[in-house]
KEDO-832577 format. One record per residue (C-alpha): x, y, z; residue number from 0; chain; residue in one letter. Coordinates in steps of 0.25 Angstrom, whole numbers, plus 5000, padded with zeros to 4 digits. Example, Ala and Ser with C-alpha at 12.3 -4.5 7.8 and 13.67 -1.06 7.14 Angstrom:
<<5049; 4982; 5031>; 0; "A"; "A">
<<5055; 4996; 5029>; 1; "A"; "S">
***
This chain:
<<5588; 4616; 5085>; 0; "A"; "X">
<<5583; 4616; 5071>; 1; "A"; "X">
<<5588; 4606; 5063>; 2; "A"; "X">
<<5582; 4609; 5051>; 3; "A"; "X">
<<5589; 4622; 5051>; 4; "A"; "X">
<<5601; 4614; 5055>; 5; "A"; "X">
<<5601; 4604; 5044>; 6; "A"; "X">
<<5597; 4614; 5032>; 7; "A"; "X">
<<5611; 4620; 5027>; 8; "A"; "X">
<<5614; 4604; 5024>; 9; "A"; "X">
<<5602; 4601; 5016>; 10; "A"; "X">
<<5609; 4603; 5003>; 11; "A"; "X">
<<5621; 4597; 5007>; 12; "A"; "X">
<<5612; 4585; 5010>; 13; "A"; "X">
<<5606; 4584; 4998>; 14; "A"; "X">
<<5620; 4585; 4990>; 15; "A"; "X">
<<5624; 4573; 4998>; 16; "A"; "X">
<<5612; 4565; 4994>; 17; "A"; "X">
<<5614; 4568; 4980>; 18; "A"; "X">
<<5630; 4564; 4981>; 19; "A"; "X">
<<5627; 4551; 4988>; 20; "A"; "X">
<<5614; 4547; 4982>; 21; "A"; "X">
<<5623; 4547; 4968>; 22; "A"; "X">
<<5631; 4536; 4971>; 23; "A"; "X">
<<5624; 4523; 4970>; 24; "A"; "X">
<<5627; 4516; 4982>; 25; "A"; "X">
<<5621; 4503; 4980>; 26; "A"; "X">
<<5629; 4490; 4984>; 27; "A"; "X">
<<5637; 4484; 4972>; 28; "A"; "X">
<<5641; 4470; 4973>; 29; "A"; "X">
<<5650; 4471; 4962>; 30; "A"; "X">
<<5658; 4483; 4968>; 31; "A"; "X">
<<5658; 4476; 4981>; 32; "A"; "X">
<<5671; 4475; 4988>; 33; "A"; "X">
<<5678; 4473; 5001>; 34; "A"; "X">
<<5680; 4488; 5001>; 35; "A"; "X">
<<5668; 4490; 4996>; 36; "A"; "X">
<<5658; 4480; 5000>; 37; "A"; "X">
<<5646; 4487; 4995>; 38; "A"; "X">
<<5651; 4492; 4982>; 39; "A"; "X">
<<5657; 4503; 4975>; 40; "A"; "X">
<<5645; 4514; 4977>; 41; "A"; "X">
<<5643; 4511; 4993>; 42; "A"; "X">
<<5657; 4513; 4995>; 43; "A"; "X">
<<5658; 4525; 4987>; 44; "A"; "X">
<<5644; 4530; 4994>; 45; "A"; "X">
<<5651; 4528; 5007>; 46; "A"; "X">
<<5664; 4535; 5003>; 47; "A"; "X">
<<5656; 4546; 4998>; 48; "A"; "X">
<<5649; 4547; 5013>; 49; "A"; "X">
<<5663; 4546; 5020>; 50; "A"; "X">
<<5668; 4558; 5012>; 51; "A"; "X">
<<5655; 4566; 5015>; 52; "A"; "X">
<<5657; 4562; 5030>; 53; "A"; "X">
<<5673; 4568; 5029>; 54; "A"; "X">
<<5668; 4582; 5023>; 55; "A"; "X">
<<5657; 4583; 5033>; 56; "A"; "X">
<<5666; 4582; 5046>; 57; "A"; "X">
<<5663; 4567; 5049>; 58; "A"; "X">
<<5673; 4557; 5054>; 59; "A"; "X">
<<5671; 4545; 5043>; 60; "A"; "X">
<<5673; 4531; 5046>; 61; "A"; "X">
<<5672; 4524; 5030>; 62; "A"; "X">
<<5670; 4510; 5031>; 63; "A"; "X">
<<5668; 4502; 5019>; 64; "A"; "X">
<<5656; 4497; 5022>; 65; "A"; "X">
<<5650; 4512; 5027>; 66; "A"; "X">
<<5655; 4526; 5033>; 67; "A"; "X">
<<5652; 4532; 5047>; 68; "A"; "X">
<<5654; 4547; 5048>; 69; "A"; "X">
<<5654; 4552; 5063>; 70; "A"; "X">
<<5656; 4565; 5070>; 71; "A"; "X">
<<5659; 4566; 5085>; 72; "A"; "X">
<<5668; 4558; 5094>; 73; "A"; "X">
<<5659; 4557; 5107>; 74; "A"; "X">
<<5646; 4556; 5114>; 75; "A"; "X">
<<5635; 4546; 5109>; 76; "A"; "X">
<<5636; 4540; 5094>; 77; "A"; "X">
<<5624; 4543; 5086>; 78; "A"; "X">
<<5625; 4536; 5073>; 79; "A"; "X">
<<5617; 4538; 5059>; 80; "A"; "X">
<<5617; 4525; 5050>; 81; "A"; "X">
<<5614; 4527; 5035>; 82; "A"; "X">
<<5617; 4521; 5022>; 83; "A"; "X">
<<5623; 4525; 5009>; 84; "A"; "X">
<<5619; 4512; 5000>; 85; "A"; "X">
<<5607; 4512; 4993>; 86; "A"; "X">
<<5598; 4500; 4987>; 87; "A"; "X">
<<5600; 4499; 4972>; 88; "A"; "X">
<<5592; 4507; 4961>; 89; "A"; "X">
<<5585; 4504; 4950>; 90; "A"; "X">
<<5588; 4518; 4942>; 91; "A"; "X">
<<5603; 4523; 4945>; 92; "A"; "X">
<<5596; 4537; 4943>; 93; "A"; "X">
<<5593; 4535; 4959>; 94; "A"; "X">
<<5607; 4538; 4961>; 95; "A"; "X">
<<5605; 4553; 4958>; 96; "A"; "X">
<<5597; 4561; 4968>; 97; "A"; "X">
<<5585; 4567; 4959>; 98; "A"; "X">
<<5577; 4578; 4967>; 99; "A"; "X">
<<5562; 4578; 4963>; 100; "A"; "X">
<<5550; 4585; 4971>; 101; "A"; "X">
<<5560; 4589; 4983>; 102; "A"; "X">
<<5565; 4574; 4986>; 103; "A"; "X">
<<5577; 4566; 4983>; 104; "A"; "X">
<<5576; 4555; 4974>; 105; "A"; "X">
<<5587; 4543; 4974>; 106; "A"; "X">
<<5594; 4532; 4980>; 107; "A"; "X">
<<5598; 4534; 4993>; 108; "A"; "X">
<<5591; 4548; 4996>; 109; "A"; "X">
<<5582; 4541; 5006>; 110; "A"; "X">
<<5588; 4528; 5009>; 111; "A"; "X">
<<5599; 4533; 5015>; 112; "A"; "X">
<<5609; 4543; 5008>; 113; "A"; "X">
<<5599; 4555; 5011>; 114; "A"; "X">
<<5596; 4552; 5025>; 115; "A"; "X">
<<5610; 4547; 5030>; 116; "A"; "X">
<<5614; 4560; 5023>; 117; "A"; "X">
<<5603; 4568; 5030>; 118; "A"; "X">
<<5609; 4562; 5043>; 119; "A"; "X">
<<5623; 4566; 5041>; 120; "A"; "X">
<<5620; 4580; 5037>; 121; "A"; "X">
<<5612; 4582; 5049>; 122; "A"; "X">
<<5624; 4577; 5056>; 123; "A"; "X">
<<5632; 4588; 5049>; 124; "A"; "X">
<<5622; 4598; 5053>; 125; "A"; "X">
<<5624; 4595; 5067>; 126; "A"; "X">
<<5640; 4594; 5067>; 127; "A"; "X">
<<5642; 4606; 5059>; 128; "A"; "X">
<<5634; 4613; 5070>; 129; "A"; "X">
<<5641; 4607; 5081>; 130; "A"; "X">
<<5629; 4599; 5087>; 131; "A"; "X">
<<5636; 4587; 5087>; 132; "A"; "X">
<<5642; 4586; 5102>; 133; "A"; "X">
<<5645; 4574; 5109>; 134; "A"; "X">
<<5640; 4564; 5100>; 135; "A"; "X">
<<5645; 4556; 5088>; 136; "A"; "X">
<<5637; 4554; 5076>; 137; "A"; "X">
<<5639; 4542; 5067>; 138; "A"; "X">
<<5634; 4542; 5053>; 139; "A"; "X">
<<5636; 4528; 5046>; 140; "A"; "X">
<<5635; 4528; 5031>; 141; "A"; "X">
<<5632; 4512; 5027>; 142; "A"; "X">
<<5633; 4506; 5013>; 143; "A"; "X">
<<5625; 4493; 5014>; 144; "A"; "X">
<<5611; 4496; 5022>; 145; "A"; "X">
<<5604; 4492; 5011>; 146; "A"; "X">
<<5610; 4478; 5009>; 147; "A"; "X">
<<5613; 4473; 5025>; 148; "A"; "X">
<<5618; 4485; 5033>; 149; "A"; "X">
<<5632; 4479; 5033>; 150; "A"; "X">
<<5638; 4492; 5034>; 151; "A"; "X">
<<5631; 4495; 5046>; 152; "A"; "X">
<<5634; 4481; 5053>; 153; "A"; "X">
<<5649; 4483; 5048>; 154; "A"; "X">
<<5649; 4497; 5056>; 155; "A"; "X">
<<5641; 4490; 5069>; 156; "A"; "X">
<<5653; 4481; 5069>; 157; "A"; "X">
<<5663; 4492; 5073>; 158; "A"; "X">
<<5653; 4504; 5077>; 159; "A"; "X">
<<5644; 4503; 5089>; 160; "A"; "X">
<<5630; 4508; 5089>; 161; "A"; "X">
<<5628; 4523; 5090>; 162; "A"; "X">
<<5621; 4529; 5102>; 163; "A"; "X">
<<5610; 4534; 5093>; 164; "A"; "X">
<<5607; 4530; 5079>; 165; "A"; "X">
<<5599; 4531; 5068>; 166; "A"; "X">
<<5599; 4528; 5053>; 167; "A"; "X">
<<5591; 4538; 5044>; 168; "A"; "X">
<<5587; 4527; 5034>; 169; "A"; "X">
<<5572; 4524; 5037>; 170; "A"; "X">
<<5561; 4533; 5041>; 171; "A"; "X">
<<5556; 4544; 5050>; 172; "A"; "X">
<<5553; 4545; 5061>; 173; "A"; "X">
<<5560; 4533; 5066>; 174; "A"; "X">
<<5561; 4518; 5064>; 175; "A"; "X">
<<5560; 4511; 5078>; 176; "A"; "X">
<<5560; 4498; 5071>; 177; "A"; "X">
<<5566; 4491; 5060>; 178; "A"; "X">
<<5561; 4477; 5053>; 179; "A"; "X">
<<5571; 4465; 5054>; 180; "A"; "X">
<<5577; 4462; 5040>; 181; "A"; "X">
<<5576; 4449; 5032>; 182; "A"; "X">
<<5584; 4447; 5020>; 183; "A"; "X">
<<5582; 4434; 5013>; 184; "A"; "X">
<<5587; 4429; 4999>; 185; "A"; "X">
<<5581; 4417; 4995>; 186; "A"; "X">
<<5579; 4407; 4983>; 187; "A"; "X">
<<5571; 4397; 4976>; 188; "A"; "X">
<<5571; 4388; 4965>; 189; "A"; "X">
<<5557; 4391; 4957>; 190; "A"; "X">
<<5552; 4390; 4943>; 191; "A"; "X">
<<5546; 4403; 4940>; 192; "A"; "X">
<<5537; 4401; 4927>; 193; "A"; "X">
<<5542; 4408; 4915>; 194; "A"; "X">
<<5551; 4417; 4923>; 195; "A"; "X">
<<5566; 4415; 4919>; 196; "A"; "X">
<<5570; 4425; 4928>; 197; "A"; "X">
<<5569; 4437; 4937>; 198; "A"; "X">
<<5578; 4448; 4944>; 199; "A"; "X">
<<5574; 4459; 4952>; 200; "A"; "X">
<<5578; 4467; 4964>; 201; "A"; "X">
<<5590; 4474; 4969>; 202; "A"; "X">
<<5589; 4472; 4985>; 203; "A"; "X">
<<5580; 4463; 4994>; 204; "A"; "X">
<<5576; 4477; 5001>; 205; "A"; "X">
<<5570; 4484; 4989>; 206; "A"; "X">
<<5557; 4480; 4982>; 207; "A"; "X">
<<5560; 4474; 4969>; 208; "A"; "X">
<<5555; 4484; 4959>; 209; "A"; "X">
<<5560; 4478; 4947>; 210; "A"; "X">
<<5561; 4463; 4943>; 211; "A"; "X">
<<5564; 4456; 4929>; 212; "A"; "X">
<<5559; 4444; 4925>; 213; "A"; "X">
<<5563; 4435; 4914>; 214; "A"; "X">
<<5551; 4426; 4908>; 215; "A"; "X">
<<5549; 4415; 4897>; 216; "A"; "X">
<<5534; 4419; 4895>; 217; "A"; "X">
<<5537; 4435; 4892>; 218; "A"; "X">
<<5527; 4434; 4879>; 219; "A"; "X">
<<5516; 4428; 4886>; 220; "A"; "X">
<<5516; 4437; 4898>; 221; "A"; "X">
<<5521; 4451; 4895>; 222; "A"; "X">
<<5508; 4456; 4891>; 223; "A"; "X">
<<5501; 4451; 4903>; 224; "A"; "X">
<<5511; 4458; 4914>; 225; "A"; "X">
<<5505; 4469; 4923>; 226; "A"; "X">
<<5516; 4472; 4932>; 227; "A"; "X">
<<5524; 4484; 4928>; 228; "A"; "X">
<<5535; 4477; 4918>; 229; "A"; "X">
<<5545; 4479; 4907>; 230; "A"; "X">
<<5548; 4469; 4897>; 231; "A"; "X">
<<5561; 4466; 4890>; 232; "A"; "X">
<<5562; 4452; 4883>; 233; "A"; "X">
<<5558; 4442; 4893>; 234; "A"; "X">
<<5561; 4449; 4905>; 235; "A"; "X">
<<5550; 4456; 4913>; 236; "A"; "X">
<<5553; 4468; 4923>; 237; "A"; "X">
<<5544; 4470; 4932>; 238; "A"; "X">
<<5543; 4484; 4939>; 239; "A"; "X">
<<5538; 4485; 4954>; 240; "A"; "X">
<<5542; 4496; 4964>; 241; "A"; "X">
<<5553; 4496; 4973>; 242; "A"; "X">
<<5552; 4497; 4987>; 243; "A"; "X">
<<5560; 4497; 5001>; 244; "A"; "X">
<<5562; 4483; 5004>; 245; "A"; "X">
<<5555; 4485; 5018>; 246; "A"; "X">
<<5542; 4490; 5012>; 247; "A"; "X">
<<5540; 4481; 5000>; 248; "A"; "X">
<<5525; 4484; 5000>; 249; "A"; "X">
<<5528; 4498; 4995>; 250; "A"; "X">
<<5535; 4492; 4982>; 251; "A"; "X">
<<5532; 4482; 4971>; 252; "A"; "X">
<<5541; 4470; 4970>; 253; "A"; "X">
<<5544; 4469; 4954>; 254; "A"; "X">
<<5548; 4455; 4955>; 255; "A"; "X">
<<5536; 4450; 4963>; 256; "A"; "X">
<<5526; 4457; 4955>; 257; "A"; "X">
<<5532; 4451; 4945>; 258; "A"; "X">
<<5532; 4437; 4949>; 259; "A"; "X">
<<5519; 4438; 4954>; 260; "A"; "X">
<<5514; 4441; 4939>; 261; "A"; "X">
<<5522; 4433; 4932>; 262; "A"; "X">
<<5518; 4421; 4941>; 263; "A"; "X">
<<5504; 4425; 4938>; 264; "A"; "X">
<<5506; 4425; 4923>; 265; "A"; "X">
<<5515; 4412; 4923>; 266; "A"; "X">
<<5506; 4404; 4934>; 267; "A"; "X">
<<5517; 4404; 4943>; 268; "A"; "X">
<<5511; 4400; 4957>; 269; "A"; "X">
<<5525; 4399; 4963>; 270; "A"; "X">
<<5529; 4412; 4958>; 271; "A"; "X">
<<5516; 4419; 4962>; 272; "A"; "X">
<<5516; 4414; 4975>; 273; "A"; "X">
<<5531; 4418; 4977>; 274; "A"; "X">
<<5527; 4433; 4971>; 275; "A"; "X">
<<5514; 4433; 4980>; 276; "A"; "X">
<<5521; 4429; 4993>; 277; "A"; "X">
<<5532; 4440; 4991>; 278; "A"; "X">
<<5523; 4451; 4987>; 279; "A"; "X">
<<5516; 4450; 5001>; 280; "A"; "X">
<<5527; 4459; 5007>; 281; "A"; "X">
<<5523; 4457; 5020>; 282; "A"; "X">
<<5527; 4441; 5020>; 283; "A"; "X">
<<5513; 4435; 5022>; 284; "A"; "X">
<<5512; 4426; 5011>; 285; "A"; "X">
<<5526; 4421; 5014>; 286; "A"; "X">
<<5522; 4418; 5028>; 287; "A"; "X">
<<5533; 4428; 5032>; 288; "A"; "X">
<<5524; 4439; 5039>; 289; "A"; "X">
<<5527; 4445; 5052>; 290; "A"; "X">
<<5523; 4458; 5060>; 291; "A"; "X">
<<5526; 4465; 5072>; 292; "A"; "X">
<<5521; 4476; 5080>; 293; "A"; "X">
<<5535; 4482; 5080>; 294; "A"; "X">
<<5540; 4481; 5066>; 295; "A"; "X">
<<5528; 4476; 5059>; 296; "A"; "X">
<<5527; 4467; 5045>; 297; "A"; "X">
<<5536; 4460; 5038>; 298; "A"; "X">
<<5540; 4463; 5023>; 299; "A"; "X">
<<5547; 4455; 5011>; 300; "A"; "X">
<<5554; 4460; 5001>; 301; "A"; "X">
<<5558; 4452; 4987>; 302; "A"; "X">
<<5570; 4461; 4983>; 303; "A"; "X">
<<5577; 4453; 4975>; 304; "A"; "X">
<<5574; 4443; 4966>; 305; "A"; "X">
<<5581; 4433; 4955>; 306; "A"; "X">
<<5576; 4421; 4948>; 307; "A"; "X">
<<5583; 4413; 4938>; 308; "A"; "X">
<<5586; 4398; 4935>; 309; "A"; "X">
<<5572; 4395; 4944>; 310; "A"; "X">
<<5579; 4401; 4955>; 311; "A"; "X">
<<5571; 4411; 4963>; 312; "A"; "X">
<<5579; 4421; 4972>; 313; "A"; "X">
<<5573; 4432; 4982>; 314; "A"; "X">
<<5578; 4441; 4991>; 315; "A"; "X">
<<5570; 4447; 5002>; 316; "A"; "X">
<<5570; 4459; 5012>; 317; "A"; "X">
<<5560; 4455; 5024>; 318; "A"; "X">
<<5559; 4466; 5035>; 319; "A"; "X">
<<5552; 4459; 5047>; 320; "A"; "X">
<<5548; 4463; 5061>; 321; "A"; "X">
<<5553; 4458; 5074>; 322; "A"; "X">
<<5543; 4447; 5073>; 323; "A"; "X">
<<5550; 4441; 5062>; 324; "A"; "X">
<<5562; 4433; 5062>; 325; "A"; "X">
<<5573; 4432; 5051>; 326; "A"; "X">
<<5574; 4418; 5050>; 327; "A"; "X">
<<5558; 4416; 5050>; 328; "A"; "X">
<<5558; 4425; 5038>; 329; "A"; "X">
<<5570; 4419; 5030>; 330; "A"; "X">
<<5562; 4405; 5034>; 331; "A"; "X">
<<5549; 4411; 5028>; 332; "A"; "X">
<<5553; 4416; 5017>; 333; "A"; "X">
<<5561; 4403; 5012>; 334; "A"; "X">
<<5550; 4394; 5015>; 335; "A"; "X">
<<5539; 4402; 5008>; 336; "A"; "X">
<<5544; 4398; 4993>; 337; "A"; "X">
<<5555; 4387; 4999>; 338; "A"; "X">
<<5567; 4398; 4996>; 339; "A"; "X">
<<5581; 4395; 4999>; 340; "A"; "X">
<<5589; 4405; 5008>; 341; "A"; "X">
<<5599; 4412; 5000>; 342; "A"; "X">
<<5604; 4422; 5011>; 343; "A"; "X">
<<5596; 4430; 5022>; 344; "A"; "X">
<<5599; 4441; 5032>; 345; "A"; "X">
<<5592; 4449; 5042>; 346; "A"; "X">
<<5591; 4461; 5051>; 347; "A"; "X">
<<5584; 4461; 5064>; 348; "A"; "X">
<<5573; 4470; 5067>; 349; "A"; "X">
<<5575; 4484; 5074>; 350; "A"; "X">
<<5567; 4490; 5085>; 351; "A"; "X">
<<5569; 4502; 5093>; 352; "A"; "X">
<<5565; 4508; 5107>; 353; "A"; "X">
<<5556; 4520; 5103>; 354; "A"; "X">
<<5559; 4526; 5116>; 355; "A"; "X">
<<5574; 4526; 5115>; 356; "A"; "X">
<<5582; 4539; 5115>; 357; "A"; "X">
<<5585; 4536; 5101>; 358; "A"; "X">
<<5571; 4536; 5095>; 359; "A"; "X">
<<5568; 4546; 5104>; 360; "A"; "X">
<<5579; 4557; 5100>; 361; "A"; "X">
<<5577; 4553; 5084>; 362; "A"; "X">
<<5561; 4555; 5084>; 363; "A"; "X">
<<5563; 4568; 5093>; 364; "A"; "X">
<<5572; 4574; 5081>; 365; "A"; "X">
<<5562; 4568; 5070>; 366; "A"; "X">
<<5550; 4573; 5076>; 367; "A"; "X">
<<5556; 4587; 5078>; 368; "A"; "X">
<<5560; 4589; 5065>; 369; "A"; "X">
<<5548; 4584; 5058>; 370; "A"; "X">
<<5536; 4585; 5067>; 371; "A"; "X">
<<5532; 4572; 5064>; 372; "A"; "X">
<<5527; 4563; 5075>; 373; "A"; "X">
<<5529; 4549; 5068>; 374; "A"; "X">
<<5533; 4538; 5078>; 375; "A"; "X">
<<5543; 4530; 5076>; 376; "A"; "X">
<<5541; 4518; 5065>; 377; "A"; "X">
<<5546; 4504; 5062>; 378; "A"; "X">
<<5552; 4500; 5049>; 379; "A"; "X">
<<5554; 4490; 5039>; 380; "A"; "X">
<<5567; 4494; 5034>; 381; "A"; "X">
<<5580; 4489; 5039>; 382; "A"; "X">
<<5590; 4500; 5043>; 383; "A"; "X">
<<5604; 4502; 5050>; 384; "A"; "X">
<<5596; 4503; 5064>; 385; "A"; "X">
<<5597; 4488; 5064>; 386; "A"; "X">
<<5611; 4487; 5063>; 387; "A"; "X">
<<5616; 4497; 5072>; 388; "A"; "X">
<<5611; 4499; 5087>; 389; "A"; "X">
<<5603; 4512; 5092>; 390; "A"; "X">
<<5599; 4516; 5080>; 391; "A"; "X">
<<5585; 4518; 5073>; 392; "A"; "X">
<<5582; 4523; 5058>; 393; "A"; "X">
<<5577; 4537; 5058>; 394; "A"; "X">
<<5573; 4542; 5045>; 395; "A"; "X">
<<5574; 4547; 5035>; 396; "A"; "X">
<<5561; 4543; 5027>; 397; "A"; "X">
<<5550; 4553; 5031>; 398; "A"; "X">
<<5537; 4548; 5039>; 399; "A"; "X">
<<5527; 4541; 5029>; 400; "A"; "X">
<<5535; 4544; 5018>; 401; "A"; "X">
<<5543; 4534; 5008>; 402; "A"; "X">
<<5554; 4539; 5001>; 403; "A"; "X">
<<5556; 4526; 4991>; 404; "A"; "X">
<<5568; 4521; 4998>; 405; "A"; "X">
<<5574; 4509; 4989>; 406; "A"; "X">
<<5564; 4514; 4978>; 407; "A"; "X">
<<5568; 4520; 4965>; 408; "A"; "X">
<<5562; 4534; 4969>; 409; "A"; "X">
<<5569; 4534; 4984>; 410; "A"; "X">
<<5567; 4548; 4988>; 411; "A"; "X">
<<5568; 4559; 5000>; 412; "A"; "X">
<<5561; 4572; 5000>; 413; "A"; "X">
<<5571; 4583; 5002>; 414; "A"; "X">
<<5564; 4589; 5013>; 415; "A"; "X">
<<5562; 4575; 5022>; 416; "A"; "X">
<<5577; 4574; 5019>; 417; "A"; "X">
<<5580; 4588; 5025>; 418; "A"; "X">
<<5571; 4586; 5036>; 419; "A"; "X">
<<5578; 4571; 5038>; 420; "A"; "X">
<<5592; 4579; 5041>; 421; "A"; "X">
<<5585; 4589; 5051>; 422; "A"; "X">
<<5578; 4577; 5058>; 423; "A"; "X">
<<5592; 4569; 5059>; 424; "A"; "X">
<<5600; 4582; 5064>; 425; "A"; "X">
<<5590; 4583; 5074>; 426; "A"; "X">
<<5591; 4567; 5077>; 427; "A"; "X">
<<5606; 4568; 5079>; 428; "A"; "X">
<<5605; 4581; 5087>; 429; "A"; "X">
<<5594; 4574; 5097>; 430; "A"; "X">
<<5605; 4561; 5097>; 431; "A"; "X">
<<5615; 4569; 5100>; 432; "A"; "X">
<<5610; 4576; 5111>; 433; "A"; "X">
<<5603; 4564; 5118>; 434; "A"; "X">
<<5603; 4564; 5132>; 435; "A"; "X">
<<5616; 4556; 5137>; 436; "A"; "X">
***
């Protein structure tokens, strides 16, 4: 079967749907959160829009306050597709309008994860409308809290069984057989940072801080000595870095840490310099918290949120860890590094999947036949829904050896890659439907 030909009539519809869904700024909003809308108004809006989209396209719809499930078919093995409609915060609201430039889509959510989820949904629609979904049940889950702990899928799993076969279109091709564990730590410390009155930076622990503002008492002494990119307004210095996904902090430039490092040198503040240098080593060696395994590689550490006032420094850290590193040990080492006190912590255990399983084999078959690429499955530092539901792996949609700048201000996806992704997913779902029982 020609899956590119099968999905081609849906390419225009896919682009229009991405435009519509990206325009909904579905960032978690505590100010509008309520019992009925736990993630805030805009996330609730995007869930409602997806539920309406499902009804218009012939799906049975379950609308929960935390998620939406579209389903088709009522017998046979269950094939689950798990994507999310919430997105990380932005520095520029223009990201909530898709921009087309040089054959790519630019905007918040085009790659993580609205674009891939919609590609998988239209792949399902294409199969459904051609009568190719027989003796199988397709369930498409769209969550509202993946970027802040996946409470949506945790809630779903309480009342729904794991699928017979499942994938999440929220990572990279060709396929992710293993995911590092997550350790999230917020910790505080009373400390006197010389000539620094306050610091504020970051929006989420899983994003490298792209801008951090320092209020200082000696602006006139240092303003002409600063080398790190910055803006000055009064006695406030906003250092400019580069945002990146928290699972790959080495790809970004942490504005807080670079700013703290520079000010520490100018102020001859050894304590501040030690803290900055320790966390600038994103692998954790200088924190005495470095681990490595054959299966899942090395640890990584990202300082994603910082607050400093009244001599109290608070840091929120996202650690990605191999199976050889235990959550409790990571927490202890972070606290011990500079005598911090724990505010709160959370974790997800690592995931490792059997490369010889039918699920992996069937998905990889679809990928190889649609692309001709023979890249082998990989492990990832990113955390996906695969950790929260059984029989599920991360499968696309970022291309091999490509970086779509997810969580950055120029997040994008090539239109050609997006269309290929839709054909890969149609082929993969078809394979799963027709798996030998």
